[in-house]
C-alpha positions as CSV (number, residue, x, y, z in Angstrom):
1,T,255.7,142.0,241.6
2,S,254.5,144.8,239.4
3,L,255.7,145.5,235.3
4,Q,255.6,148.6,234.0
5,L,255.8,149.1,230.4
6,P,258.3,152.0,229.1
7,G,255.4,154.9,227.4
8,K,252.5,153.3,228.9
9,S,250.6,154.4,231.5
10,K,249.2,150.8,232.7
11,T,251.0,148.7,234.9
12,L,250.5,145.0,234.8
13,E,250.3,143.1,238.4
14,L,251.0,139.8,238.2
15,K,250.0,138.1,241.7
16,P,249.7,134.0,241.7
17,E,247.0,132.8,243.9
18,E,248.4,131.2,247.3
19,K,247.8,127.7,247.4
20,K,248.5,125.8,250.4
21,F,248.4,121.8,250.8
22,T,248.8,119.6,253.8
23,S,249.3,116.3,254.3
24,S,248.3,114.9,257.9
25,L,249.9,111.1,258.5
26,E,248.5,110.9,262.2
27,K,247.8,107.5,263.2
28,K,244.0,106.8,263.7
29,K,243.3,106.6,267.1
30,E,241.3,103.4,267.5
31,R,240.1,100.8,270.4
32,P,242.2,97.8,270.3
33,I,241.4,94.9,267.7
34,F,242.5,91.1,267.8
35,V,244.0,90.9,264.4
36,T,244.8,87.0,265.1
37,Q,242.7,85.3,267.5
38,L,243.6,82.6,270.3
39,T,243.6,79.0,269.5
40,P,243.0,75.9,271.7
41,A,245.9,74.0,272.5
42,A,246.1,70.0,274.2
43,V,249.7,69.5,275.2
44,T,250.8,66.5,277.3
45,I,252.4,67.1,280.7
46,G,256.0,68.2,280.9
47,N,255.6,69.8,277.2
48,S,255.5,73.9,276.9
49,A,252.4,75.6,275.9
50,R,252.4,79.0,273.7
51,F,249.6,81.1,273.1
52,T,250.4,84.2,270.6
53,V,248.2,87.1,269.1
54,T,248.3,90.4,267.2
55,I,246.8,93.3,268.3
56,S,246.4,96.6,267.0
57,G,245.0,100.1,268.3
58,F,246.4,103.0,269.2
59,P,247.4,104.6,271.4
60,K,249.5,101.0,272.2
61,P,247.4,99.1,274.2
62,N,248.1,97.7,277.7
63,V,247.9,93.5,277.5
64,Q,247.0,91.3,280.4
65,W,246.8,87.5,280.8
66,F,244.7,85.3,282.5
67,H,244.2,81.9,283.8
68,N,240.6,81.1,285.0
69,G,240.1,84.5,285.5
70,K,243.1,85.4,288.3
71,V,245.6,87.8,286.6
72,I,249.0,86.0,285.6
73,K,252.2,87.2,286.3
74,T,255.5,86.8,285.0
75,S,257.2,84.1,286.5
76,S,259.9,80.5,286.1
77,I,256.6,79.0,284.5
78,Y,254.8,82.0,282.5
79,K,257.2,84.0,280.4
80,I,255.0,87.0,278.9
81,V,256.8,87.9,275.4
82,E,256.0,91.6,273.2
83,E,257.2,92.0,270.0
84,R,255.8,95.1,268.4
85,D,252.0,94.0,267.6
86,E,252.9,90.8,268.5
87,Y,252.2,89.3,271.8
88,S,252.5,85.6,273.7
89,L,252.2,83.5,276.9
90,I,254.5,80.7,277.4
91,I,254.1,77.8,279.7
92,T,257.3,76.4,280.0
93,E,256.6,73.3,281.7
94,V,252.9,72.3,281.7
95,K,251.1,70.5,284.7
96,K,247.6,69.4,285.4
97,E,246.7,72.5,287.4
98,Y,247.6,74.6,284.4
99,E,244.6,73.1,282.3
100,G,241.7,75.6,282.0
101,E,241.0,78.9,280.1
102,Y,243.0,81.5,279.0
103,S,242.0,84.9,278.2
104,C,244.1,88.0,276.8
105,T,242.8,91.3,277.5
106,A,243.6,94.2,275.2
107,S,242.9,98.0,276.6
108,N,243.7,102.0,276.0
109,K,241.4,104.5,276.4
110,F,239.0,104.1,273.5
111,G,237.8,100.6,274.6
112,Q,238.6,97.2,275.8
113,T,238.7,94.0,274.4
114,T,239.2,90.1,275.5
115,C,240.0,87.5,273.3
116,T,239.8,83.6,275.3
117,T,240.9,79.9,274.2
118,T,241.4,76.8,276.1
119,L,244.5,74.6,277.3
120,K,243.6,70.7,277.4
121,V,246.8,68.9,279.4
122,Q,247.1,65.2,278.6
123,V,248.8,62.5,280.9
124,S,251.1,60.4,278.7
125,D,249.9,56.9,279.1
126,V,252.8,55.5,277.3
127,P,255.3,53.3,278.7
128,P,258.9,54.6,279.6
129,A,260.6,52.2,277.3
130,E,258.1,52.6,274.5
131,K,258.6,56.4,275.0
132,W,262.4,56.4,274.7
133,V,261.8,54.8,271.5
134,E,259.7,57.3,270.6
135,E,262.1,60.3,271.2
136,M,264.9,58.3,269.6
137,F,263.1,58.0,266.3
138,K,261.0,61.7,266.8
139,I,261.0,63.8,263.7
140,P,263.1,66.6,264.9
141,G,261.4,70.2,264.4
142,E,261.2,73.7,265.9
143,P,258.0,76.3,265.5
144,P,258.2,79.6,263.1
145,H,260.3,82.5,264.2
146,F,260.6,85.7,262.2
147,T,264.6,86.9,261.9
148,T,263.3,89.6,260.2
149,Q,259.7,91.5,260.8
150,I,258.0,93.7,258.5
151,I,258.0,97.2,258.6
152,P,255.5,100.2,258.3
153,V,255.7,101.5,255.0
154,Q,254.4,105.1,253.8
155,C,254.1,105.5,249.6
156,A,252.0,107.8,247.2
157,E,249.1,106.8,245.3
158,G,250.2,104.3,242.1
159,C,253.3,104.0,243.5
160,E,255.1,100.3,245.1
161,A,254.5,99.5,248.4
162,K,256.5,96.4,249.3
163,F,256.9,93.9,252.7
164,Q,259.7,91.7,253.2
165,Y,260.7,89.3,255.8
166,K,262.4,86.1,256.9
167,V,261.4,83.2,258.7
168,I,263.2,80.2,260.2
169,G,261.4,76.8,261.6
170,T,261.7,73.1,260.8
171,P,259.8,71.9,258.4
172,H,260.0,74.9,256.6
173,P,256.9,77.3,257.8
174,Q,253.9,77.8,255.1
175,V,253.3,81.7,254.7
176,Q,249.7,83.4,254.2
177,W,249.1,87.1,254.9
178,F,246.5,88.9,255.6
179,K,244.9,92.6,255.6
180,G,243.0,92.7,258.9
181,N,241.3,89.9,259.3
182,Q,241.0,89.2,255.4
183,E,243.8,86.5,253.8
184,I,245.2,88.0,250.7
185,K,245.2,86.2,247.5
186,P,247.4,87.1,244.8
187,S,246.6,88.9,241.9
188,L,247.2,91.8,239.0
189,N,247.6,94.1,241.6
190,C,248.9,92.1,244.7
191,C,252.1,89.7,244.0
192,V,253.7,87.4,246.9
193,V,256.6,85.6,247.2
194,T,258.3,83.1,249.2
195,D,261.8,81.6,248.8
196,P,263.3,78.8,250.2
197,D,265.3,80.5,252.4
198,G,263.2,81.8,254.1
199,T,262.5,85.1,252.6
200,G,259.9,86.5,251.0
201,F,257.7,89.5,250.2
202,L,254.5,91.1,249.6
203,I,253.7,94.0,247.0
204,M,251.0,96.0,246.0
205,I,252.2,96.9,242.1
206,D,249.6,100.3,241.9
207,A,249.2,101.0,245.7
208,Q,245.5,103.1,246.2
209,Q,244.5,104.7,249.5
210,R,242.1,101.6,249.8
211,D,245.0,99.7,250.3
212,S,246.0,101.4,253.2
213,G,245.5,99.2,256.6
214,L,247.5,96.8,259.3
215,Y,249.2,94.1,257.3
216,T,250.2,90.6,258.9
217,C,252.0,88.1,257.8
218,R,251.3,84.6,259.6
219,A,254.0,81.8,259.4
220,S,253.2,78.5,260.7
221,N,254.1,74.4,260.8
222,P,253.2,71.4,263.1
223,F,255.1,72.9,265.5
224,G,253.2,76.2,265.8
225,E,253.3,80.1,263.9
226,A,254.6,83.6,264.1
227,T,252.9,86.6,263.3
228,C,254.4,90.2,262.6
229,S,252.4,92.9,261.6
230,A,252.9,96.7,259.8
231,E,251.0,99.5,258.7
232,L,250.6,100.5,255.0
233,I,249.6,104.1,254.8
234,V,248.8,105.2,251.0
235,I,249.0,109.1,250.4
236,R,246.5,110.7,248.3
237,K,248.8,112.5,245.2
238,I,248.3,116.4,245.2
239,I,248.1,117.7,241.4
240,I,249.2,121.3,240.7
241,C,247.7,122.8,237.5
242,F,249.4,126.1,235.9
243,D,247.5,128.8,234.6
244,L,249.2,128.2,230.9
245,F,247.5,131.8,229.7
246,E,249.5,133.6,232.8
247,F,252.6,131.7,232.1
248,W,252.4,132.7,228.5
249,L,251.6,136.7,229.9
250,L,254.9,136.6,232.1
251,V,257.3,135.2,229.4
252,S,255.8,137.7,227.1
253,L,255.9,140.5,229.1
254,C,259.4,139.7,230.3
255,I,260.8,139.3,226.6
256,T,259.0,142.4,224.9
257,V,260.6,145.1,227.0
258,S,261.9,147.7,225.1
259,M,262.5,151.4,224.2
260,F,261.5,150.8,220.9
261,Y,257.8,150.2,220.7
262,N,257.2,151.1,217.1
263,V,260.3,148.7,216.2
264,L,259.0,145.0,214.5
265,Y,260.9,142.2,216.8
266,S,260.8,138.6,216.4
267,Y,261.1,136.0,218.9
268,F,262.8,132.8,219.2
269,Y,263.6,130.0,221.2
270,H,266.9,128.4,221.1
271,R,267.0,129.9,217.5
272,T,263.6,128.6,216.9
273,P,260.3,131.5,216.2
274,F,257.6,131.1,218.1
275,F,254.6,132.9,219.4
276,Q,253.6,132.8,216.0
277,K,249.7,131.9,215.4
278,G,248.6,131.8,218.5
279,A,252.0,129.2,219.9
280,G,252.3,129.5,223.8
281,V,254.5,128.3,226.2
282,S,254.6,125.4,228.7
283,G,256.1,124.1,231.6
284,G,258.9,122.5,229.9
285,S,259.7,125.4,228.0
286,E,263.0,126.4,229.3
287,G,265.9,127.7,228.1
288,T,267.2,130.9,226.7
289,Y,264.7,132.8,224.9
290,S,265.9,136.1,222.2
291,H,264.1,138.6,220.6
292,V,265.6,140.9,217.3
293,P,264.5,144.2,216.7
294,V,265.8,145.1,213.0
295,R,269.6,143.6,213.4
296,S,270.4,143.7,216.9
297,Y,270.6,140.2,218.6
298,R,269.3,140.8,222.5
299,H,269.4,137.3,224.9
300,C,267.1,137.4,227.9
301,P,267.2,134.1,229.5
302,I,263.9,133.5,231.7
């Protein structure tokens, strides 16, 4: 824009500098990583067995299970379950021939990784009568299961980031939090809450870019464990600074245009004098400005 003052030969052009800000939230491409590993299991014949891992990676990895080097396919015995970043292999009824080495392989176009463990199948040597008594007085229980899983969070630096969950299980599961493979402990900037009804949350009170990453909530009891994972992305703050001198100049030019350049003016902001002794205009100085030539009164909103 340009502004010409009547009677003046000089034209002032105010051209604010163009500033472009971009923010990329593209997810980082990476090879698969086992956030939680397989653990060895010992199961009595006739019972069920479950192996669970949590895997990160982008693009989403392809996951395969193996028993003693042979690919496992879904069947009435083997069930393969996938819940977001959590992958499980369930053996519904263990037999002696299912003993051995179990491995999970995750791969995408950026690489491949494998996690391995063992299953030991035990033969019950308890007499039938004794086993019946044991079943009658066995303490009931069930492994943990997340009815509400944590979900990805995006926030700006300095803001609060919160992950919430709900888990069931008997007895009540113990809950742990991890960032990557590192366990998270409560601190001044990190609040961890676990309620008796199975709900809970983790809050990063003053999130910074270094807090970005994959967070995992793990629940466990004597009957098993469950995990859920989600990513936190903390966006860097963008601060736009105004040139107060240019802003002052723009305001002063707008309100001093007059056909009478030899008239003494007084300037007011909400009827309060301003532009005296170097006073300027700040970003919060919005409102109605006025100038008074001699005795006439005129408003100029800006």
